[in-house]
N, C-alpha and C positions, 0 to 999 in steps of 0.2 A: 856810122849809125847801126850798120849790121852787127859789128863787133859789140857795140854797146848793148844792143838788144840781147845778144847771146849772154853777155856777162850778167845782165839783169835777170834773165831767165834762170841762170845757174844760182844766183843768189837767193831767188825765190824758191827754187827747188830745195836748196839746202836747208833754208829756214823752215820749210814745211815738212820735209821728209828726212833729211840727213841729220847726222849727229857727229860730234867730235868723238874721238876714240876714247876720251876720258868721261864719257857720259853714258854709263851702262843702263841697260834695262834688265829686269829680272822677272821670271815667271816662277813662282813657288807653287808646286803641284803635289797633291797628296792623293794616295790611293787608300781609301779607308780599310783598315784591318787586313792588309794584304801581307801575307807572311814572307819572311826571308827565305823559308824552305822552298817555296815555289819560285821565288825570284831567282834563287841560285841553283836550284835543282830541278826546276820544271814540275810537271805533274807527277804525283806519286801514285805508283801502281797499287800500293797497299790501300790507299784511300779509295780508289775506284773499285778494287776487288772486294773490299769489305762490305759492299752493298749489292743488291740485285742490279744487274745492268739493265736499265731501261734503254730504249732506242737512243735517247739523248746521250746517256752515259757511254754507250758503246761507240757513238759517233765521236765523243770527246776523247775517248781512249785511242781511237785511230788517228785522231788529229794531233794529239800532244804527247803521247807516250813515246819513249825512245830507249834504246839500249844503254845509254849513259846520261848522266845529269847535264852535261854540256849540250848534247843535242836536244834534250828534252826542254831545257830553259830557252834555247834559241827558237824552238818551235812555238813555245808559249809567248815569248816576248821578243820578236825578232829585232825591233828597233833598239831595244835595251842592250842586246848583245852584239848587233851588227854595227851600231853607231856609237852609243854612249860608252860602251865597254872599250871601244877603240879610241875615241876622241876625248872622253871624259873620265869619270871615276865612278866606281861603285863600291860602296862600303857595307859591311855587315854580314859577310859569309863566315859564320862562326867556325865552320869546318876548316877554314884557312886562317884562323887566328885574327879575324877582323870582327870587332864587336861594336854595335850601336845600341844604346839602351836608353829607355825612358827613365827619368828620375822621379816622376810623380809616383805616388803609392797606389794608384787606383787602376791603372792599365785599361782604361776605356776612353771613349771618344772626347768628350768635352774636356777632361784634364789633359789629354794628350795634345789636343789642338791648342789649348791655352799654353802649353809648354813650348810647342813649336813657335807660336806667334809672339810670345812675350819673353821667352828664355828663362821662365821661372816656374817652379812647381808650387802650385797653390793649394794647400790642404783644404781651404774652404770651398773649392770646386770639387765636389764629391758626388756629382750627379750629372745626368744629361738633360736636366730641366731646362726650360726656356727662361733663363735668368740672365739679365744683362751682365756682361763681364765688367767687373770693377777694375780690372787690370788693363793697361794700355798696351796694345799690340805694337809690334814694329811697324805694321802698316799704318797705323794711326800716327805714330811718331814721325814717320817719313812724310805722311800727307801734309803735315804742318809746316814742313820745310818749303820755302818759296819755289824752289825748282821742281818739287813734286806735287804742288798744289793742283787739285783736280786731275792728277795723273795716277791715281791709285784706284783699283777696282777688284772686286772679288765675285766669284761665280762658284756655286756649290750645289750639290744635289740634295743635301740634308737641310731641312728648314730651321735648324737651330743656329745656323751661321750668322744670321743678323744679330743674334744675341752674343755669340762668341766674339765677333768683331766689334759689337756695340755700335751699330750703324747710326743710332740716334745721336750718340755723343761724338763719334768720329767724323760723321758726315761722309764716310766712304760708301759708295754705291755697292750694294750686296744683292746680287740676283741669286736667290736660293729657294730651294723647295719647289713649289709649283708656281712661283712668281713669273710673270710674263715680262717681255721687254717693254720698257716704258721710256719714250723719248719723243720729242716733237716731230722728229723725222726718222721713221722706222724704215729699215731696208726691206726689200721684198722677202728676203730669207726671214727676217725677224717677224714679219706679218704672218708668213707661213707657219713658223714655230708657235706663235701666239694662238693661232687657230687650231693647230694640231695638238698641242700639249693637253688641252682638256679632253680631247677625244681619245687619247691613248692611255688606258688605265695603268698605273704603276701597281706593282704587287704590294707596295707599302704606303702607309698613310702619311709618312713624314719625309719620304725620300723619292724624288723623281728619277726617272731613267737618265743615265749619264749622257746619252746622245743629245738631250735638250740643254744640259749644262754646257756641254762642248760647243753646241751650235750657237747658243747666245753669246758665249765667250768669244768665239771666232768672229762673229759679226761685230761685236763691240770693238774688238781691237782694230779691226779694219777701218772702222768709222772714226774712233776716238783716239787711237794711239797712246794708251796709257803707258807709263814707264814701269809701273810696278803692278803685277797682276797675280792674284791668288786664285788657284783653281782646285776645287776639291771634288774628286769623283768618289761616289758612295757605294756603287753596286756590290763591290767585292765583299764588303762586310755584311751586307744584308742578305745576299745569296748564301753566304757562309752560315749566318744565323738560322737560315731556313734549311740547312743541311744539304744544300745543293751544290755539291763539289763540282759537278759538270758546268753549271751556270757560273759558278765562281771563277772557274778557269776561262771560260769564254769571255767573261767580263774583263778579266786581267788582259786577255789577248786584245779585246776591243780597245781598252784604255791605252795599251801600248801603241795601237794604231792611232788613237786620238793625239797622243804626244808626237808621233811621227808626223801627223798632219799639221800640228801647230809648228814644229820645227821647219817643215817644208815651206810653210807660208812665211815664217820668219825670214828665211833665206831669200824670199821673193820680194819682200817689202823693204824699200830703201830706209824707212825709219827704224827698222828693227835689225836689219841684216848686219850692220857693222859691229854692233856690240850688244848682243842679247844673250842672257845666260839663264839656264834652267836649274832649279834646285828641286829635287823629287824625293819624297819620303812618305812615311805612313804614320798614322797616330798611335797605333799599338800593334802588338803581335797577336797571336792566337794560341790556344792550347795545342799540344802535339797530338799526333794520332794516338788512339783510334778516333773514329768520327765524332763521338760524343765530346771529346775533348777539343777537337779542331772547331767545332761549331761555336764554341764560347771563348770568352776572354775575361780577364779581370784577375784579381790577386790569387784566387784559388785555382787558377789554371796556369800551370808552369809554362813559361815562354811567352806570356802575354806582354812582357816588357821588352821583348827582343824585337828590334825594328832594324831599318836599314836606310841608306842615304845614297842618292846618285846626283851628280852634277855634270853639267855640260855647258860649254861656252868659252869665249875667248879669254875670260878672266881666270879660268881654271886650268890647272895642269892636266895633261893627259897621263893618268896613272893607271887607267884600266881598272881591273878587278883588284882591289887592295888586299894584301895579305900581311899577316903578322904585324899589325899596327897596334898602337896604344888604343885603349878604349876611348870611344867618343860617345857624346850623350845628346839626347833630343833637345836639351836646353841650350845647346850650343848653336843651334840653327838660326835663331833670331839675330844674334850678334854677328854671325857670319853674313847673313843677308844684308844687315845694316852696314857692315864694313864694305861690302860690294858696292853699296850706293853711296859711300863716302861719309858714314856716320859711325861714331864710336858709341855704341848703346850702353856700354859700361861706365861711361862718364856720368850718366844720369842715374844709373842703378848699378852698383859694383856687384850686386848679387846675380846678375844676369850670367848665364853660362858664357865661357871663354869663346872667342873667335877661333874657328878651325883654320889656323894659319896654314896647315898642311895642304889645303885644297888650292891655294892661290898660286899663280905664277909669281 
């Protein structure tokens, strides 16, 4: 009887929390408008020196500047360079012959996110207006498969994401902008975040602070264990538009810590620990220095189509910082994510970007 009880307990535990090795999970993560120059080179002394040093800027200089790029980037994003660069892959350092590029012709957010999520460049998406996306994202396609039904979720700081993902048509839960957590049984943390968010003013009317996006996402995955999660952090782009290079750097540093927090919790959770993978990228680049160019992006600002890509997880090779590679494109991310989850996205649409076969084991 005692042995039978133990076996039954194991079966229940595996059914609730465990997974077979061929049942992957994926977190797609984006840092809005975060440049490859800072990712691979850290804080730029010229960017800080080109403006009067406020106390905040002086503090940032002390925190993040270093005598060489490798030390500076590690100061800025320690998880990216201590863990992902050793156990996963990072693409897009153009100084080392690795290029990741947007194919859409607009080089700003909605067209970039559409390209990431659908694998297509759509010339009709030519603004950031709140218009429901007529294209079907890879998230929506996967959510219709029996094994992923009710197992897809999205969290974003920008309030346009319900339109980009088309939550009305797709049925995917999207917690974005200043939306609070809504469920029949809220956790104590969700109740706290719901009460706090309206009391903490955001600097922007359409983008909440990333700490709320991260907090809501973490609570949701602990309770619901979705298999496919999209997380979009937004502060880096908005602080850049404000011309606050100091806050842009601090936000990148915080986001790196958020990703580390997610990865740490993944390793503690039996549902995720066995086979969870991260895909991390950005929707667009930015102009080069000087400050006026860096603040903005779009087709008139050179470099706005230059992006980057990082992956980490048991399905991916450990290639580290990729050098001298063939060019890869933003449009390839959707098909690559789909392949990870057992779907050939190009069967339904041959125009979708090719799978990045190089990243897989």
